[in-house]
C-alpha positions, 0 to 999 in steps of 0.5 A: 808349260808351267803347272798350276796349283789348285792350293793357291789363290784358294781363299773364299770369296765373301760370298757364294762360290767362285767356279774356275775352269782348269781344263776344257777340252773334248767334252769333258771340263774340270771346275774348282770351285771354292765356297764360301759358309755364306751361301744362297741355296739353288737347285742344279739340274745338268744336262750334262753328267757330273762328277764332284769330289770334296777335297776340303771341309764340310758338306751337306747337299741335297740331291734327287730329294736325300741328305748327303753328308760330304767330308774331305774326300768324299765324292760323288757322281751326280746323272745327268738331271740330278737335280742338286742343291748344297744346303750348307758348307764349310768355309772354305772348302775345296771342290773339283767338279767333273763337267761330261758333256755329250756320250 
């Protein structure tokens, strides 16, 4: 078994975000998200619960019509079908998202 590092190959894309699945197991998906400051705001409404943590950087989200500020170390639980949009994010922001499929 070879360990991996969350901070390896973490340069942000020129624009948008890069999503990488780190683990998929029994209805659980853990993904790493690396954000560019040049993002197109897109609303997500997902069928699964999601927990996100911002490991580095800053972000402003719109969660069900409420503005939410996140900084390094902040985390947030998003129940299924909760509309959310990343409005702005610092270049190189690094996230972990945990998706819980099924109950």
